N, C-alpha and C positions, 0 to 999 in steps of 0.2 A: 264873450264874457266867460270867465272861468267857471267850470262846472265841477263841483266837489266830487272827488273820487275816494272811495274807501278801499283800503287794501284787504286782501283775504283774511289776514290776521285780525284786522279791526272788525270786519264783519262777524267773524267767529266769536271774538271777544264780546261784542255788543249783544250778540244773540244768546250768549251763555252756552253755546252748543257743545263746548268741550268741558263744561263744568258739572260736577256732581250736584244734584239737587235742583237743577234747572227745571222750570215749570213744565217743559215738554220732556217726557220720559223716554229714554232709549229702550224700546221694547221689541223692535223688529229685527229679525235675523235675515240671512240671505234668502232662505226659502220663503219667508213671509214677504220679502221685498220682491222676489220674482213673481210670486202669486199676485202681489199688488200691481205689478206692471202688466201681467196678463189680464188682470181684472180691469185695468184701465184701457186696454187695447181691444181685446176680443169681445165683441158685442154686436151692436147695430151694424157696424161696417161689414161683417161677414154674414150675419143672420138676416139682415135686411138689405144692406147696400150691395151685396153680391149681384142682385138682379140689375141694378143700375150700371155696374161695371160691365157685366155681360152684354147689356144692351149697346154699349159703346164699342166693345172690342170683340164680341163673339167668343169663340173658344180660345182666342189669343189673350183672354183675360189673365191667363196664367203668367204670360210675359208681362202684362200690366202690373200684376202684383209684385213681380220680381223687380221691375223698374222702380216702382214706388218704394220697395224695400231698400234698393240701392241708394235712393235719395235719402231715405231715413238713416241709413248706416253712416253716411258722412256726417250727418248731424249728430248721430248717436255717439260717434267717437269724441266729438267736442263735448257733448253732455257728460260722457263718461269721465273725461279728464277733469272738466271743471267741477263736476259733482263731487269727485274725490278730493279736489283741492279746496273747495269751499262748501263744506257739508252743513249748509244752513237751509232754512225752509223756503227761500225766495226763488229757487230755480233760476231761470234766465234773467229774471229781474236782478237778483243778487250778482250774477255773473256780469251783467251790464254795468252795475254800480261799481264793480271792482276794476273794470277795464275802460269804460267809456264815460263814467260820471253820472251824477244824479239826474240830469235832464234826460239823457238817453234811457236811464233805468226807469224813469217815470213813464216814458212812452212804451217801453218794452213791457212794463208791468201792466199797463192798461190793455195792451194787445193780448197779453196772456189771459187777463181776466175775461175779456170778451170771447176769446177762443174757447176757454174752458166753459164759460157760462153758456154760450150757444151750443157747444157740444153736449152739455148736460140736457138742454132743452130738446135737442135732436134725438138723443138716445132715449129720453123719456117718451117721446112720441112713438119711436120704434117699439119700445116696451109695450105700449098700449095696444099696438097692432098684434103683437104675438100673444098678449094676454087674451085678446078676443079670439084668436085662433085656438088657443088652449081651451078656452071655455067651450068653443064650438066642438072641439074634438071629444071633450069629456061628457058634455051634457046635450050637445046638439043645438044649444042656444047661442045667441050673439049678444054682445053688449048693446044697450040702447044707443042708437046713432047720435041722439042729442047729447049724450054724456060721454061719448067715445071719440069725438072728432070736433075740431074747431069750426067756426062759421064758414071758412072757405071750402070745407069738405062736406057741408050740409048739416053739421051739428051745431051745438051751442057751446060746449066746453069739453075739452079732453080731460075728464076727471081722473082716469087711471094714470095719465102722465103726471098730473099734479101729485097724486098719491105716492108714486114711487120716489119722487123728489123729497117729499116730506118724510117718508120712511127712511131714506138714506140719511137725512139730516138728523133724525132721531137716533139712529145708530151711531153717527159720528160724534154727537155730543156726549154719548155714554163713555167714550174713551177710545184711544187709538189701539189698545190691545184687543178690545172687543171687535173693532172695525177690521183689524188685520186678520183675526181669526175668521171672521165672516167672509172676508174677501178671499182668503186662502181656500176655504171650503167651497165657495162658489166657483173659483178658478179651476180647481180640480174637477168639479162636477161638469162644467161646460167643456173642458178639454175632453173628458170622457164621452160626452154626448156627441161631440164633433168626430171623435174616432169611431164611434158606433155608426154615425152617418156615413163616414167614408167606407166602412165595411159594407154597409147596405148598398151604397151607390156603386161601388166597384163590382159588386156581385152581378149587376145588370149592365156593366160597362160595354159599350159598343164603339169601336174605333171610328166607325162611319160618322158618329155624331161630332167628331172633331174636324170634319172636312165640310166646307173650306175652313181653314184654320183662322186666318186673319181676314175676316169678311170685309172690313173697312180699311185694310192696309195698315201702314204705320200710323196714319192719322187716327184710326180707331184705337190702336194699341196705346198711343200716348194719351188720347182722351180718356181711355179706360184707366190709365195710370193716375191721371189727375183725380178721377173719381175714387179710385182705390186708395189714394193717399189718405182719404178720410178714415179708412179702416185702420190706419196705423196711429192716428192721433191718440195720444195718451201715454206713449213711452216716456216722454219727458216728465210725466207726473212723478216718476220714481225719484227725481232729484228734489221734489218738494218735501220728501220725507227725510231730508238730510239731518234734521235735528232729532229724529226719533228712530234712527237706525244704529244698531251696534256695529262698530268698526266700519264707519261709512266710507273711509278712503279705499277700502277693499271691496265692500259689498255693493256700493252704488254703481261703479263702472261694470262690475261683473254682472249684476242684475240687468242692466240696460242691454248689454250685448246678448245675453242669454235670451231675453225676451224677444228681441228683434229676430234672432235666428229661429226660435221656436215658432213664433207667430207666422213667419213667412212660409215655413214648411207646411204648417197647418192650413193656411189660406190656399196655397197652391193645391194641396191634396183635396180640400173640400171643393174647390172650383172644378177640378178634373172629374171628381166623383159625380158632381151634380150634372155637368154638361155631358159626360160620358153616359149617364143613365137615361136622360130624357131629351138631350139636345139643347143647344144654346137658345133657340127660338122659344122653347118652353120655359126656360129659366128667366129670360130677359123680361123685365117689367113686373115680375111677381114678387111682392113684398115678403111673402112667406114661402119663398122658393124651396127652402130645405124641407119643410113639411110636405110640400107638394111632391118632391122627389121621392120621399119615403112612402107616401101614400100610393104613388104610381107603382113603385117597385114591389111593395109588399101586398098591394091590393087591399089594404086595411087602413083605417084612420087611426089605429092605435099607435103605430110607429110615428105618424105625423104628430100625434099628441105628445109623444116622448120628446121629439125635437122641439116642439113648441114650449114644453116645460123647460128644456135646457136653455132655450132662447130667453125665456122669461127670467130665469136665474142669471144667465150670462149678462143680459142687458142691465139688470138691476145692479150687478157688480160694477159695471162701467159707471153708472150714475154715482155710486158710492165712492169709487176711486177718484173720479174726476172732480167731484165736489170736494173731496179731501184736499186735493192739490190746490184748488182755487182758494179755499179758506186759508191755507198756509201761505200762499203768495200775498193775500190781503193782509195777513198778520205781519209779514215781513215789511210790507210797505207802510203799514201803520206804525211799526216800531221805528222806522226811519223818519216819521213825521209827514209822510206823503199821503196819508189817509187818516180819517178820524181815529182818535185813540181808542175808542170803544172796540175797534176791530182787532186790537192786539191783546185784549184782556183774556186771560186764561183762567178757567175755573180751577181753584185749588183742589177741588174734590175729584174731578175727572181728568184734569190736565188737558183740556180741550178748549178752543175758543168758541164758547157757546153762542154769544150774541152774533159774532161773525158768521157762524154756520147758519143760523136762522135767517139772517139778512140775505145771504146768498140764496138760500132755498126760496125765500119769498120773491126775490127779484126774478129769478130765472124759471120759476113756475109759471109766470105770466105768458111768455112765448110758447111754452110747452102746452099750455091750456088752449091757446087760440090760433097758433100757426100750423100749417100743414108741414109734413116731414120734408118734402123736397125743397121748400123755401128755407127752412132752418139749415138743412144740409148745405145748400148753396152758400149760405153765409159763412161756413167754415172752410170753404175751398177757395 
C-alpha cells in the first residue's frame, strides 16, 4: 500500500524552518553546534566505558576506537549531506520521511526515541558513579548505597541519576540559547580535563604496558570496537538542531565532521595515556579508570578528584545534549500527526517544547533509577 512521502521542500515549509518568526529561534552558530556535538558524544563512553572496551581488546583498544570511528564516518557523511539538505528538527526521522515514506519514518522515529532515551538513562547512571567518586575524593565520604544504586546492585534507587535528568530538563525548558551556552562551557571544560589527563598519563608512559598489544587478537579488537561504538553515540544529535542553527546548510555538515575527527583523536590519546601509565589489566573493568590512573601517577587523590569533577561535568552535558535531540524528534513526529499533539507545543516565552521535555525526563528517569549501567549500555549496542 502507498506510503506518503514528503519532499525536503515540503518538510521545511511545514516546519517553518526557513521562515522568520518561527517558534524555534535560530540562535546556534558553528562553534555552539560543534560544542553541542562534543557535548553529546564525549561523556560516559570515555570516562566510564573505556574500561569495558579495554577489557575486550587490551592495548589494541586504540584500533577499536579507530574502527568504530570509521564506521561512524560513513554514517556521518550521510548525516552531513542530509542535514544540510533538510535542516529540520527530525534528524533521521525526517530523512526517512523524505526518502522512504511515512511508515518507514514512523519506525525510524521510534528507534531513535529508544536509542536516545536509553542513552540518557545509561549516561545518567554513569554520572552517578563519578559523582560518588568526586564526593569521596573531596570529603572521604561515599553516597549512601541505598540512594546511589538500583536494586540489582544492592541499592533501592539511583537518586543522583534521576537528579541529573531532571536538572537537564530544567535547563532545556529555559531556552535553547541558555542550553547552548551551558553545553559549550561544559564541552570546553571536559576537553581541557581530558587534555590534562593525557599530559599526566604520558608523563608515566611505559612502552612495555602496550605488549602484548592485541591480547585477544582480531576478535578482541572487533569486540572492543562494538563496545567503543557506544562512545560515539550522539553525533547524529547535531542534525536535530536543524531548525535552531544559523546557516544550517553549511554549519550542520561541517560540525558533524569536525566532531567525529576531534573525538577520535581525543579518545585514542586518552586510551594510550591510560594504558601506557598503568597497564591494560589495571584499566579493564574499572568504572572510574581515569581517576585511578591520575591517583596512581601523582600519588595523590587530588588529581583523581579533578578528573572526577571533569567527568561529572562531561557526563551531565551528554544528558543535556541527548535529551535535547530526543525532544526535537518527538516534536517533529507530533507535527506530522504520528505522536500526540501536546508534544509539538512550543512555549511562546522560551521557544521550547516544555511538556515534551518533562515527559521525556519522567519516562527515562525510571530505568536510570532502577537499572544497572551494564544492562542499560547493552540495550544501546
